[in-house]
Every structure is written in C-alpha cells, then in structure tokens.
FIVONU-834970 format. One record per residue (C-alpha): residue in one letter; x, y, z. Coordinates in steps of 0.05 Angstrom, whole numbers, padded with zeros to 5 digits, always signed. Layout:
<recs>
AXYZ;...
</recs>
This chain:
<recs>
M+00000+00011-00003;K+00027+00069-00028;V+00013+00124+00021;S+00027+00202+00009;L+00038+00247+00075;V+00008+00312+00056;G+00003+00378+00098;T-00006+00458+00092;V+00037+00508+00132;K+00048+00579+00142;N+00101+00611+00195;A+00114+00546+00236;G+00174+00572+00266;N+00220+00524+00305;A+00168+00473+00308;V+00175+00453+00233;D+00246+00427+00258;A+00206+00381+00311;F+00160+00356+00251;L+00230+00338+00212;R+00258+00305+00258;S+00198+00261+00281;L+00183+00248+00206;R+00260+00225+00196;A+00248+00169+00264;Q+00183+00142+00223;T+00182+00062+00233;R+00145+00061+00176;A+00162+00115+00122;P+00112+00148+00074;D+00119+00133+00001;E+00117+00206-00016;V+00114+00271+00026;V+00071+00341-00003;I+00073+00401+00037;V+00032+00464+00016;D+00066+00533+00049;G+00010+00588+00044;G+00061+00646+00046;S+00117+00630+00106;T+00163+00690+00119;D+00204+00658+00178;G+00237+00609+00147;T+00197+00555+00145;L+00193+00548+00075;E+00269+00546+00063;A+00268+00493+00121;L+00230+00445+00078;E+00257+00460+00007;A+00319+00449+00048;A+00301+00370+00071;E+00309+00309+00033;G+00250+00276+00007;I+00193+00330+00011;T+00158+00355-00051;V+00145+00428-00026;I+00092+00473-00055;S+00094+00549-00043;E+00022+00577-00054;P+00020+00643-00015;G-00042+00667+00013;A-00070+00593+00006;N-00115+00575+00070;I-00114+00509+00107;A-00174+00477+00065;R-00143+00505-00004;G-00069+00482+00020;R-00094+00414+00038;N-00129+00405-00029;V-00070+00426-00063;A-00028+00382-00029;I-00084+00330-00039;R-00089+00331-00120;A-00009+00335-00119;A-00004+00267-00076;A+00007+00202-00126;H-00022+00157-00079;G-00092+00127-00065;V-00078+00134+00011;I-00075+00201+00048;A-00043+00215+00113;V-00054+00280+00139;T-00018+00320+00193;D+00006+00395+00205;P+00082+00409+00199;D+00078+00448+00269;C+00069+00378+00294;A+00111+00323+00323;M+00092+00248+00311;A+00109+00192+00348;P+00162+00137+00319;D+00099+00092+00299;W+00044+00135+00277;L+00044+00131+00200;E+00049+00051+00218;R-00007+00060+00261;I-00052+00101+00227;V-00050+00064+00158;A-00066+00007+00186;P-00142+00008+00196;L-00142+00032+00125;D-00103-00038+00098;G-00157-00064+00135;G-00215-00038+00089;A-00231+00024+00134;D-00245+00090+00090;V-00220+00141+00150;A-00170+00122+00198;M-00176+00179+00257;G-00111+00176+00301;F-00107+00215+00362;Y-00073+00283+00379;R-00042+00312+00451;P-00013+00383+00470;A+00062+00385+00482;P+00058+00451+00535;A+00120+00483+00553;S+00096+00530+00604;F+00058+00532+00666;F+00009+00574+00625;E+00007+00525+00564;A+00000+00468+00615;C-00063+00491+00647;A-00088+00506+00577;A-00074+00436+00560;T-00118+00416+00611;L-00175+00433+00574;V-00169+00383+00517;K-00199+00318+00535;E-00155+00250+00540;A-00163+00196+00494;D-00203+00150+00539;E-00260+00209+00544;F-00279+00198+00470;D-00333+00151+00445;D-00305+00107+00392;N-00361+00122+00345;S-00381+00189+00354;F-00301+00216+00356;M-00288+00273+00312;P-00212+00275+00284;S-00171+00330+00271;A-00134+00342+00208;R-00068+00337+00246;S-00076+00265+00252;V-00116+00225+00206;A-00109+00181+00145;F-00162+00163+00090;R-00166+00136+00022;R-00174+00185-00031;E-00236+00167-00055;A-00261+00190+00016;I-00243+00256+00005;E-00271+00263-00064;A-00333+00240-00032;A-00335+00295+00020;G-00317+00344-00041;G-00250+00354-00006;Y-00231+00408+00050;P-00282+00476+00043;E-00241+00528+00016;D-00293+00576+00042;L-00278+00562+00103;D-00220+00590+00145;F-00234+00551+00202;G-00264+00484+00223;E-00247+00452+00163;D-00229+00391+00178;M-00288+00384+00224;S-00342+00399+00160;V-00309+00346+00135;N-00317+00294+00185;H-00388+00311+00189;R-00396+00298+00116;W-00357+00231+00125;R-00408+00212+00183;E-00467+00235+00145;L-00443+00188+00084;G-00435+00129+00137;L-00358+00120+00118;R-00322+00068+00156;M-00287+00104+00208;E-00241+00077+00252;F-00205+00111+00323;V-00131+00095+00328;P-00112+00131+00385;E-00037+00102+00397;A-00028+00136+00322;L-00004+00198+00363;V+00022+00271+00347;W+00038+00331+00388;W+00019+00398+00377;P+00044+00462+00401;V-00001+00501+00452;R-00013+00577+00444;P+00037+00606+00494;T-00003+00672+00507;L-00076+00695+00539;A-00092+00733+00476;A-00069+00673+00418;T-00109+00629+00461;W-00168+00668+00451;R-00155+00675+00375;Q-00153+00603+00369;Y-00218+00590+00408;A-00258+00654+00378;N-00231+00626+00305;Y-00253+00546+00319;A-00326+00581+00343;E-00329+00627+00278;G-00316+00570+00231;D-00369+00526+00270;A-00430+00590+00263;V-00404+00597+00180;A-00415+00523+00181;G-00467+00514+00215;M-00441+00468+00259;H-00461+00448+00331;P-00507+00505+00344;R-00541+00471+00403;R-00469+00468+00447;H-00463+00547+00429;A-00534+00557+00444;L-00536+00523+00517;R-00467+00559+00523;A-00494+00618+00515;S-00557+00602+00554;V-00515+00581+00613;Y-00472+00638+00615;L-00527+00684+00613;A-00572+00658+00657;A-00525+00641+00717;P-00510+00713+00745;R-00589+00728+00745;L-00603+00661+00787;W-00543+00676+00827;R-00575+00744+00850;R-00651+00715+00865;G-00631+00645+00888;G-00625+00630+00960;K-00576+00582+00994;V-00605+00512+00962;R-00605+00547+00889;R-00538+00573+00901;A-00510+00508+00923;A-00541+00479+00866;L-00503+00529+00815;L-00434+00518+00847;T-00445+00443+00843;A-00457+00449+00774;A-00403+00487+00760;F-00352+00447+00799;L-00379+00381+00758;Y-00373+00430+00694;A-00302+00441+00712;Y-00285+00373+00738;R-00251+00334+00685;P-00209+00394+00670;I-00184+00408+00746;N-00170+00328+00755;R-00122+00331+00693;A-00087+00394+00721;W-00083+00352+00800;R-00057+00297+00751;T-00004+00337+00701;F+00024+00376+00771;E+00036+00316+00809;G+00097+00324+00851;R+00098+00406+00833;P+00046+00427+00898;L+00059+00502+00886;D+00038+00491+00811;R-00016+00442+00830;A-00053+00488+00873;T-00048+00547+00832;S-00073+00511+00773;M-00134+00498+00817;F-00155+00570+00812;A-00116+00584+00736;V-00159+00526+00696;P-00229+00545+00722;A-00211+00615+00701;L-00179+00596+00639;M-00242+00559+00617;A-00284+00622+00629;F-00238+00656+00591;V-00241+00603+00531;D-00325+00596+00537;A-00322+00677+00533;A-00275+00673+00463;K-00322+00619+00445;L-00385+00662+00449;T-00348+00718+00416;G-00331+00681+00354;Y-00393+00644+00352;V-00431+00717+00345;R-00381+00738+00296;G-00387+00677+00251;R-00463+00689+00264;M-00462+00763+00236;R-00417+00741+00184;G-00478+00692+00151;R-00478+00617+00143;R-00443+00589+00077;P-00497+00547+00039;
</recs>
C-alpha cells in the first residue's frame, strides 16, 4: 500500500524542525511527502525545501483548506495521511494510522496531544480531552492526525475552501453523513504546540467557534453555552442558599475533568498544583467567552450555503 503524507503550513517557526525530526524517525516511512506552504516569511519554507525527500509547493495566500486540497491533488497515491508540519509525530504514527485502511476502513482517526512548554500552556492543555474520554463511534478527528482513502475525501468534496477555520470538522461531519467506515486509532499520536499567550488562546478558540457558526456546526452546543452564562448571574442574584449551592455544584461538575487533569499534570509540584486549581477554571471561563464571541462573529458573517 503506497501512502502519501501531506500537510499545509504557514510560519511554523522552530516547530518545523521537530516535525522534520519526527518524520525521519518514522518506523514506516511515507512513500512521498507533499507540503504546501501558504506564504511563510519566517524561514519555514526554506527549511522544508532544504529537507530531503519532500515535495514543497509554494501557494502564498492559501488558507488551510486550500493548502490541503492542493497537496492532495499533487499526491500520487491513493492513501493519504495528513498532519500539520508544526506538529511532531510519534515514531510509529504513520505505521499505526494506515493499518485500518489496509484492513478496509475508509478513514483512520488518530489522536493528538498538546505539548506544553510552560505553566500557562500546561493549564491550557488540561482543557483538551484525553483519548479514553471519547466514544469511538462519535469521535471526530483533527487534520493533525488522520488518514483516508482518496475516494473518501473526494466523496466529501474536499476540504471546504470557503472556511478559514473548522474545515476538517466540516469534512468529518460529511463523512459521518455518508456512512463511511471510520476507525479510531488512539495509538496513532501526534503532539501539537499549545498557544503560548492568553491573546493567542483567545484567537484560537474564537476562530474555531466562528468556523462552527459559518459552517452551521454544533448550534445546540453554542446555544447551551450562551444560555448558561446569561442565566447564571441572574439565578445567583435571585437564588437562595439551595439554588446557589446547586449552581456551585453544577460549576464544579463542569470544571471537574480539566481540574482532575491539572491535578495529575502537576503531581510532585505542589505550588503549581495549588495554583492550577484556580487558574484552570478561570481559563475555562476565558475560553468560553472566546467561543461565544467567535460564534456571534460567525453568525454575523452568515452561514455558508
């Protein structure tokens, strides 16, 4: 089975070096690598062009969806593995993620874990679910870690180039609608860099939510989030002890899993562990505000046809 590894990138910085090291370390090498650069100005393009065995296509101005589509069209083989060139792949990532396709699956869904480099990034990483928290039958992959047959992406119409964000989730929904055979492979792991600042984190989650609104994805989830945040202050002001206790209990249950991840993350670091018990809930509220803002912005833009 011949496999093309594809990706698209713009200004990956030093992360592209980790990607190239992990590519060279793969236990099952791809038969070709095609990377589309969307107009990097930080040396990413030059680093990729200097690497041996990579076909680099310069496509200035291309968004993520177009970059992937260009790479897929340029790929020679019928099995496509996709990741982002600012991620680092586990040594056996490609070997594991193409195995279900060899067994007849249409789509193989790998997993992805954050790679925090600071206390803030470690707190932000706790907002990301772990593999055992997902249902295999409803898991939606990220284009950081996915592989598929060419026929599968063609059946979905390719990545939607009118979406600047959420393009991979749109394709996931289309695959589910088509009833394709999608297998979850949590052992096929890549690590992705966490946004290093509050401002970058806000942009990340606001952009994701804007993509949801434009693509018409997860409307109930966003409506529920907005309803809770709008209603909670009023219920607190007008509530007695019982109602307020119920609100506090609901807030604790909402934050329990990220707090539990933080507790385990900072084991052996008592000060960081104690600080994270306050930092993580505050960061959750901050991210929820970003999502609400992004979703409203997307609704104002209007839903795509």
